[in-house]
C-alpha positions in Angstrom: 63.4 154.8 145.2 65.6 156.5 142.9 64.3 156.7 139.9 66.4 154.1 137.2 68.8 155.2 134.3 69.8 151.7 133.4 66.5 149.4 133.0 66.6 145.6 131.8 63.2 145.0 130.6 62.8 140.9 130.8 60.0 139.7 128.2 58.9 136.6 128.2 55.6 136.8 126.0 54.0 138.9 123.2 51.1 139.1 125.6 52.8 141.0 128.4 55.1 142.7 126.6 53.0 146.1 126.5 52.2 145.7 129.9 56.1 145.3 131.1 57.6 148.4 128.8 54.9 150.7 129.9 55.7 150.2 133.7 59.1 150.2 132.7 58.8 153.7 131.3 57.0 155.0 134.3 59.5 153.8 136.6 62.5 155.0 135.0 64.0 158.7 135.2 63.9 161.3 132.4 66.4 160.1 129.6 66.6 156.5 130.7 67.3 153.7 128.5 65.7 150.8 128.1 67.7 147.0 127.8 64.9 145.0 126.5 65.9 141.0 126.7 64.6 138.1 125.7 65.5 134.7 126.3 65.5 131.8 124.1 65.5 128.7 126.8 67.3 125.7 125.2 67.7 122.4 126.7 71.1 120.4 127.0 71.0 118.4 124.2 70.0 121.5 122.0 73.4 123.4 120.6 72.7 127.0 122.0 73.5 128.2 118.1 71.3 125.0 116.7 68.4 127.1 113.9 65.4 127.0 115.5 63.6 129.7 112.9 60.0 129.7 115.1 61.7 130.8 118.2 63.8 133.2 116.5 60.7 134.4 114.6 58.6 134.5 118.4 61.5 136.4 119.8 61.7 138.6 117.0 58.2 139.7 117.4 57.8 140.1 120.9 61.1 142.7 120.8 59.7 144.6 118.3 56.5 144.9 120.0 58.8 146.0 123.0 60.5 148.6 121.1 57.7 150.1 119.5 55.9 150.0 123.6 59.3 152.0 124.3 59.1 154.4 121.4 55.2 155.4 122.6 56.4 155.9 126.5 58.9 158.4 125.1 62.4 155.7 125.8 65.5 155.0 124.7 65.6 151.1 124.0 67.6 148.4 122.8 66.5 145.2 121.9 68.9 141.8 122.8 67.9 138.1 122.1 69.9 135.7 124.3 70.3 131.6 123.6 70.8 130.0 127.4 70.1 126.9 129.3 68.6 129.3 132.4 66.8 131.9 132.0 67.8 133.4 135.3 71.2 133.4 134.5 71.0 134.7 131.6 69.5 138.0 132.6 71.8 138.0 135.8 74.7 138.2 133.6 73.0 140.4 131.2 72.2 142.7 134.5 76.0 142.6 135.3 77.5 143.1 132.0 75.3 146.1 131.5 75.2 147.4 135.0 71.6 148.0 135.4 69.9 150.0 138.1 66.8 148.3 137.8 65.0 144.8 136.5 61.4 145.1 135.4 59.9 141.5 135.1 56.8 139.8 135.1 55.5 136.8 136.7 52.9 134.7 135.4 51.2 132.2 137.9 51.8 129.3 135.9 54.1 126.7 137.2 56.4 123.9 135.6 57.6 120.7 137.3 60.9 122.1 137.5 59.8 125.6 139.0 58.1 123.9 141.4 61.6 121.8 142.4 64.1 124.2 141.3 62.1 127.8 141.7 60.8 130.1 139.4 63.2 132.7 137.4 61.7 135.6 139.3 62.2 133.9 142.4 66.0 133.5 141.5 66.2 136.9 139.9 65.1 138.5 143.5 66.9 136.6 145.9 70.2 136.9 143.2 69.9 140.4 141.5 72.4 143.1 141.7 70.1 145.5 141.3 66.2 146.3 142.3 63.6 144.7 140.7 60.0 145.3 140.0 57.6 142.6 139.6 54.5 142.7 137.5 51.9 140.4 138.8 48.8 139.8 137.2 45.7 138.8 138.9 45.2 135.0 139.2 41.6 133.8 136.5 
């Protein structure tokens, strides 16, 4: 695998942030840049521009932690918080817009009813991604 120059890191939770960013730093080429992305997924009834301070604060903590991890890994990083109805579609759009070489994503083992019926975000991204995808899958507990 050619070492990637433009790496998207999908950040979902505070707990998984350091591990995903560290993984991206290890697989990236020298001088690579990371795009740290957190998606605030909102239901259809909630306007995408609605004020949701608790979700905004959580997102800021997650991307802030990601930026600190990237600095420790000596990587340049930008961060973006997106609001969307569907996380997978938002991440796919971001990958295409930014011409991403590699996506680093996590998988959590917890499945909602929606994921059982429609499939997981990770599965959708692996199937539709315009770039290579690395999934970090922790052991089941």
